[in-house]
N, C-alpha and C positions, 0 to 999 in steps of 0.2 A: 504494500500500500504506500503510495507516495504521500509525503508530508512536506508542505511548502513552508519554509522559514526564511524570512528576509529575501525572498526572491530565488532562493536555492531549493532544489528538490532533494529530499532524502528518502531512502527506501526503508520502510518499517516492515519487517517480516511478520507473517502471521504468527500469532501467539495464542496459546490456549487460555481459556477463561481464568485458570489458576494464576497466571501471571498478571492478568488485568486486575485481579482483586487486590493487588498491592498498590494500585493507583489511588492517591489521595489528593495530589496536587498536579498542576500542569507540568512541573519539573519531573514528576514520576513518569509521565508519558515520554519525555525526552530521554529518560534513562533506559527506555526500551529500545532506543536506537543502538546500532553498533558503537563500540567505544570510540572509534575514530570520528564518527559523525557527532557524537556527544562533544568531543573536543572541539570540532569545527564550530558547532553551535555556540559553545562557550566563548571561543575567540570572536565570533561574530558579534556577540553581545558586548564583550570587552572593547572591541574596536568600533562600536557604534554602528555596525552594519545592519543591526536589527535591534528591536526593542523587546522588553519583557512582554509588552502588550501583544506584539506580533507573535511571540513565542506562545503566549496563552491562547491566542486565537487559533493557532495551528493545532495546539493540543486539544482544544475544544472541538475542532473539526474532526480530528481523529477519533475522539471519544464518541461523537455523534455517529460516525460511520460504523465503528466496531460494535456499539451497543444498540443502534437503531432507535435511539431516544435523544432528547435534548441532553447535552453533556452533563449537566448537574444531576439529572435523573439517572443517567447511566452510572455516575460515580456513587450515588446513593444506593442504587440496587446492588452494585458490586460490593459496597461496604456492608449492606444488610446481609448479603449472601454468606459472609464469613462469621456472622454471629452464631454462637453455638447451636441454638435451637433451629435456626434456618438451615445452617450447614448440615445438621443432623438429619433433618427431613429430606434435604436434597440427596444426601448420601444414602439414606434408606430407600429413596426412590431410584437409586442407581444412576443418578446424574453425575458423571465424572468430569470435574473441572479441567482435567488434563486432556480430555478428549473433545470437549465442547468449545465452541467459540464464545466470546464475550456476549454476543447477541443472544445465543441460545441460553446461556447462563442467566442473563438478566431476565429473559422471558420466563425461565423456570422459577426464578426468585419472585417475580411479579405474580405469576400464577399461584405459587404457594401462599403468598400473602393475601390474595384476593379470592381464593377458590371457594371459601364458605361465606364470603361477605355478601350481605344484602346490598341493595342499590345504594343506600345511605352510607354504609361503611366503605363501599368501593369508592364512592365520590369523595369521602373524607381522605382515604388513602391516596387517591389520584391527586387531590388538591395539595396535600402535604408533600407528596413526591415532586409535584410540579412547581413549588415555590422556589424561585431562583435564589442563589446565595447573595448575601449582602454585596452590593456593588454591581450586580448584574440584573437588577430589577427591570431595566429597559428591554432585556432580551425575552422577558416572559411572554410578551404578546407578538413577537416577530412573525410567527406563522399564522397569525390571524385567528387562532382558536381560543384566545383568552380575552374575550370581550369583558371589560370591567363589570358591566351590568350582569352578564351571565355568571361571572365569578361571584358577585354579590348574591345572586339568586341561589347559587349552589351553597354558599356559606349559610344563608338563611335556612335552606332546606335541611342541611345536616345538623344545624344547631337548634332546630325546632322553632325558629322565629318566623 
């Protein structure tokens, strides 16, 4: 998978879900590049050829591609997947993180957390999963699916208001 940083393309090899579960920050995505490419990116930042924002944008794009979700949702599902109870259920179901893609692993984690949920509980889970991290609130509605009025209605629905 190509990753563009500062106008330069780097190749990120396929990795199993188990490796993606270690991602907590944008720099963790860069650490999945080959060591020589990591060094190149480091020098690009030091020499001012690229910015941390450009680096973050590239990492977010990769996360969205590999998880099939908005980048922050993908990170949250990856983090949830390694919690003892969730990981235990996934292991008992025979889902092997060393054989599955991050996309499949996130889908399995989502399915596990919503499988017995009624509509209200699923809406609550989706809403909490979809809240962007501090500093990225403007990205929440970029795909057109997060109309503030609809969000308000959803909040009212699951809070009983």
